[in-house]
C-alpha positions as CSV (number, residue, x, y, z in Angstrom):
1,M,90.8,72.7,117.0
2,A,89.8,69.8,114.7
3,L,89.2,66.1,114.7
4,S,91.5,63.3,113.5
5,K,89.9,60.2,112.2
6,M,90.6,58.1,109.1
7,I,87.5,58.0,106.9
8,T,87.4,56.3,103.5
9,Y,84.6,57.6,101.2
10,D,82.7,55.7,98.5
11,N,85.1,57.0,95.8
12,G,88.1,55.6,97.6
13,T,89.4,58.9,98.9
14,T,90.6,58.8,102.5
15,A,90.5,61.9,104.7
16,S,92.0,62.2,108.2
17,Y,91.5,65.9,109.2
18,H,88.0,67.2,109.9
19,R,87.4,70.8,110.8
20,I,84.3,72.8,111.7
21,D,84.1,75.6,109.1
22,G,80.9,77.3,110.2
23,L,78.1,77.4,112.7
24,L,74.5,78.3,112.2
25,V,72.7,79.1,115.5
26,C,68.9,79.2,115.8
27,C,68.1,80.4,119.3
28,H,64.9,79.1,121.0
29,P,62.7,81.7,122.7
30,D,62.5,79.8,125.9
31,N,66.1,78.6,126.2
32,G,68.8,76.7,124.3
33,A,69.4,76.6,120.6
34,T,69.6,74.4,117.6
35,V,73.2,74.6,116.2
36,T,74.3,73.2,112.8
37,A,78.0,72.8,112.3
38,T,79.5,72.5,108.8
39,L,82.3,69.9,109.0
40,Y,84.9,69.9,106.3
41,S,87.0,66.8,105.7
42,Y,90.5,67.2,104.2
43,L,93.1,64.6,103.1
44,T,95.4,65.7,105.9
45,E,96.0,68.6,108.2
46,D,99.0,69.6,106.0
47,T,96.9,69.8,102.9
48,R,94.3,71.9,104.6
49,A,97.0,74.3,106.1
50,A,98.6,74.6,102.7
51,N,95.3,75.4,101.0
52,A,96.3,72.5,98.7
53,G,92.8,71.6,97.8
54,A,89.1,71.8,98.5
55,P,87.6,69.6,101.2
56,V,87.0,66.0,100.0
57,S,83.7,66.0,101.9
58,T,81.3,68.4,103.7
59,V,78.7,67.4,106.1
60,A,76.2,69.3,108.3
61,V,75.8,68.1,111.9
62,T,72.9,69.5,113.9
63,A,72.5,69.3,117.6
64,E,70.2,70.7,120.3
65,L,72.1,72.7,122.9
66,T,71.0,73.8,126.4
67,E,71.2,77.4,127.3
68,T,74.3,76.7,129.4
69,Q,76.0,75.1,126.3
70,T,75.2,78.0,124.1
71,N,76.8,80.5,126.5
72,G,80.2,78.8,126.2
73,N,82.5,78.0,123.3
74,L,80.1,76.8,120.7
75,R,82.8,75.3,118.5
76,K,84.2,73.3,121.3
77,T,80.7,72.2,122.3
78,M,79.9,71.1,118.8
79,Y,83.1,69.1,118.5
80,A,82.1,67.2,121.7
81,K,78.6,66.6,120.2
82,I,80.1,65.3,117.0
83,K,82.4,62.9,118.9
84,A,79.4,61.6,120.8
85,L,77.9,60.4,117.5
86,P,78.5,56.6,116.9
87,E,80.3,57.2,113.6
88,W,82.7,59.7,115.2
89,A,83.2,57.8,118.6
90,D,86.9,57.1,118.0
91,A,87.8,60.6,116.6
92,E,90.5,62.4,118.5
93,D,91.1,66.1,119.1
94,C,93.9,67.6,117.1
C-alpha cells in the first residue's frame, strides 16, 4: 500500500509515490496511542521498486489513534489519517 500524488519540492524535484516506511507507536496507559509514521517520497513507484535511488523526501506524520484504531491495521489507519490532512486530500491509494 502507498499513496499516489504529484508533489513538486522546492528544489524542483517531483515525486509521485509515497510510502510509509516505519511506524513508531507510543501507547497511552488509559487507551489509544500516538503513532508517528515515516513517509518516504520517491520519484515513481518503479524507481522505488528498482531501488534506483533514495527517497527524495522524508516526512514524519503524527496522529492520535483510539484504542479501536490501534487494534487494527496500523499502516492502513495511518494512510487514512494522512489522506485526511489538507495537503494530502487528493492522494489516491496505490
